[in-house]
C-alpha positions, 0 to 999 in steps of 0.5 A: 019792594018798599024799605028794601037795602037795594032801593036808592036813596034819597040825597039832598044839598037842601043845608048847603043850598041854605047855608050860601043864601044865609037863610036859616031853616026858619027862614026858609021854612016861612018863603015856602009855606012849611014848619021850620021841623019840615026842613029840619027833617029833609034836611037831616034825610028823615023825610021828602019833600014833595014834588010840589015842595022840592019846585018851591024850594028850588025855585026860593033858593034859584036852584034847579030841584036836580041840585037840590035833590038827587038817587043814591045807590045804597051798596 
């Protein structure tokens, strides 16, 4: 059932990982080939990245995908 309040929510540490590397949203966006708005939407949880984009982000930030993204249970 899509949109159910019991479905897990995608959580991310993208903003933290980006800040640790002293990158702006625009700089990171350019490195992975998306818009700054896409990075902002991912950081705020409004957009879940594709698998390919998640892998690109992890590569550029030198972390594993599971260090950037995780599922959180909704309570």
